[in-house]
N, C-alpha and C positions, 0 to 999 in steps of 0.2 A: 044345345049343351049335350044331349043325350048322344045325338052323332059323333062328338068330340071323345065322349069315352068310351063309344063302340071303337074308334080307331086307335086309341090308345091301347084298348084291351086287347086287339088284333097285334099290335107293334110288340105289346109284351109277350104274347103267346109267343109270335113268331121268333123272339130273341129266344125265349126259354128252348123251345124247339131246335131251334140252330145251335145249341150247348147242350142238348140231350147227348150227344154221340160222343161229346170231351168228357172223358171219364179222368179223375183225378188221380194222382200218383204221385208216391213220393220219391226221391231220388235215389233213396235207399235201397227201392226195389228193383235196381238196374246193376245185379253184381257183375263184377270184372269175372271174364271168364275163365278158365285153366287155361294155362299157355306152356306147353311141354316143347323145351328147344330141344330137338334131335342131338344124340350124341355128336361130337365133334365138328358141330355147325360153327359158325363164328360168330362174334357179338351182335346182340339188337341192334338194329339201328337207333341213333340217338333219339331222335321225335318219338320212335316207341312208347317209352316209360312216361312220357307226357300225354300219350292218348291210348291207353291201353283197351285192346277191345272188352267191350262189354256186352252182356245178354243180348239188349235190347239195342245196342249201338250198331253192333254186326248184323241184328234183323233189318234196322233201319238202312243200313249203309247198303245191303243185300237188294232190298228193295229201290232203293237209288241208285245202284249199279245197272239196275234192268228198268229205269224208268226212259220211256221214247220221247217223253216231251221235254229231255233235256237239248235236242236239237230243235233248231227252227221249225221245223214242218213235222212234226211230231212221229219222226220215224227212226229216228238211229238212237239207241242207248250205248252204256259203255259195251254190255253185253253181246251188243250186234258186231263188233269186232275183235272183243274176246269171249269166245265159247269156250266153256268148261270142258267139253267135251274134245276139244283140240288143246289143250292146255294153257285155257284162256289166248289162245292165236287165234288166226282165221283161216288158215289156209289159203290167201291170196298171195300174189306177190307183193303188191302195194294195197295200204288200207284204203278202203272204201266208205266215204261217208256220205253225207246227206246231197239227193240228188244225183247218185253214182258218182260224185267227184273223186278222184282217184288222189291218194297222199303221195308224197316221193319218196315213203318208207313203207319196208316191211312193221307188221305189227308184230311187236315183241309179246312171248307169251308172260302171262303174270303168275309168278310162282316164288315162295321163300322170300316174299318184299321185307318182310320185316328186319333181314339181314343184311338187305343192299346198300350200300354207299351212294350210289347213283342212281338214277333211273332214266329211261330212253337210251337211242343209240349212242348219243352225244353227251350224256351225263347233264345233260340242262338243269334237270332236278335233284335236287338234295335233300328235300322231304316230300314224303308221301303224300301228306297232308296237300302240298301245294301242286300236285300234278291234276286233280281232275278238272280244274280252271282250263289247262290247256286244250282240251279238246272241245271243250263249249265254246271256245271263241272263236277256234281254228275255222277258216273259210272252206276247207276240205274235208271236216269233220263233222260238226254238229251244228257251225256257223249259227250262234246263239249268243248270249249273253247270261251272266248268274242270276243278273235282273230281272229278266225274260222267264228263266227258269222257276224261280220261285213266285212268280205273280201267277204262274200256271197251275202250282202245286200247293199254293200257299190257304186255298180253300178245301183242299182235299181233308176229308174227315180223318181218314187213316193216318194221313202223314202229320195232323196235327196231336193225334195221341200217342204217336213215336216220338216225335220228336219232344212232348211233356214226360215220356217216360225215361228217355236218356236225359236229357237238358235239365229237368224239372220245370218248365214251361213251354207253350208251344210256340213260340216264336220261331220261326225260319229264317236262319241266316247264311251267308256263303260259308261262314268260318264252320258252322255244326254241319251243313254239308258236306264239305270238304272231309272235316275228321270221320263222319260217319262211314263214309268210302272207305277211309283210310283204315278202320278199324275191321271192316268186312276182308278187306284186302291183305290186311296183316293176317288173316286167320288160314290164307290161302297155302298152306305150307305142304309140300310133298317131298318126303322121306319114307316112304314103304313101297320103293320098287324090289323089284329081284334082289338088286345090287345090296339096298340095305339090308334085306332079310339074309341074306349070305354073310354081312357083315356082322352081325347081330346074332348069327349063329342060330337063325329060327329053323334049320330043317332043310332049306334052299340050297342047291349046290349048282355051280357055273358050270355049264357044258366046256366040253375040250374047245371047242371055238372061242365061246367066251373067255374063258381062261386065258387061252393064248393073245387074245383081243387085250385083255386087260393090260397084260404084260407089254405088247406093244404098245398100248394106249401110253402107258406110263413112260414109256420112252421117247416117244413122239408127240405125245398132245398135250402133256399134263403138265407142263410149261406155264400154258395159258390157261387152260381148262382145270385149274388147281381148286383145292379144298373139297369140303363134302358140296358146296354148290357146284361143282365143276365151273367155275368160274372163278378166276382171282382179280375179276372186277377191273381188269387194267383195261387202260384205251391203246389200241394199238392198230397200227397199220400194215394190212398183210398183203396187200397186194392184190385184192380180189378185183374184179371189174367195177368201172366208173359210172355211177350214176351221172347223166350226162344234164339232171338237172342242173340249171344255174346254180343256184339257192344251196346246193350241196357242198358241204366242205370237212362234212367229220366234227369230230371234237374242235377243231378250229373254229367252227361256227360262234362257239360258247368263249373259246379263250383268246379268239386271234392268233395263236400261235402257230408259225409257219411248220414247226415240227410235227403239229398236230392234225395236220390236214388228212383229209380221206382217213383218221384213226377212229376206230368205235369201240366202244365197249365189247370185251369179249363174253360172248352169249353162257348162258349156263347150257350145258348137256341133258340136265334132267328133263324129261319126257321129249327129248329131240324127235324121238319116233314119230311123234303126233303134229309136231309144228314145222313143217314143208309149207312152202318152198324156206331157202334158208339164206343168209345174207341180209345186209342192211335195207336192198330192196328188191330182195327175191332172185337174187343173180342164180341159185343154186334149185333145181327141181328135186334132187334128192341127195341124202348123203353120199351118195355113192359120187355124184358130180361134185360136191366137195375135195373129197380127198383125190380125185383124177387131177382137179384143177391143183392142188399142192403138188402133187405129182410131178404133174406135167411143167410147172413153174409158173410162178407169181408174175403179176406186172411190177416191175422194179420202180423204186422214189427213192428221192433224197433220206427219206423218213422210214423209210421201209423198214419193220420189226429187224433188229439185230439177228434174231435167232433163225430169220431165213436169208439175211444176206451171208452170214455164215455159213452158210450151207448153199450156196449159187441159186438163193431164190427159190429154194423148193424145199418139200418133206418129202423124202423117195420112201416109197412103198410097193412093195409088191402086192399084185391083185389078191392072193392069199393075206396079204396083211389087213387090206383094205376088207376083204370078207368079215376078218375076226374081229376088226375094230369096230364097224357095225354092229357085229352079234354083242361087244360090251357095251356100245352106247344104248343100245335095245334092251339090257339090264337096269336101265337108269328110268325105265318107262314105269309109272305109277297106275297101273289100271285103276285103284280107288280113287286118285284123284280127280280122274278126268271121268269117271261113271261108267267103266267099262266093265 
């Protein structure tokens, strides 16, 4: 009998110890954080209002964003491909995941996602909360499953405490993981570049080259790279060199429409100085290479963007104009955003 009592006592002590680090929190202690929309930015994405960033939601999301246990062999996190110092891109032609497997597209930067209508090169994701599962299950990226991920982190006391602070209890579910990561990503706002400071009248001035570049940019680039995001968020075939991967079809992979073949989402030019190489699969090593390609003439296609077709499949630029455009694009670099 004494032996039974001793065993029960040990079990009770063990259970109480396992709960010692789980702190009781009221969900009211997790306030929504201030979210200042930069002047002239477009409307917030529809899903933002149902998942507004909170103090601990963002903290949890950032921790999950850097969690290597998301991958099958515990080596790859979201941050492995989205490096903050590169405006959350990776500096590689194509994304590299678990076991060095190479994907077939360039890693897009992560910035101003709260204002985007579509995500990824082909716009296959419409809500940021639905994005995290894609890299988790993709063979060339993390090659895992959300069930496996939850199994790995479910006993982590730090995670239990954070989930409790954010959601009121410590249950770790797929939906809660996705929402937390999205909350963190919503806070990745870049709107403090030299361009922004000039526009706000904060004492910055464009150089002569930057000012000339801005004028040329408005004539030759702004049709696609419009709004304060420096993308109109449209999908266009601009005649770039083709990815030979047989799975690639651009936007047509999603819509099945012939007119969308090899059309890709127009990328934002904010922080472009930090996000080389460029193009859907890193076709261009430099900004100069992109401008040279447009100048020399792009690949023809039945669905080539009308702006190019109407101008002989090119955007004519002098060497001086290219230098000035690049000088202007560099004014979109937000050093504070990338921690430089």
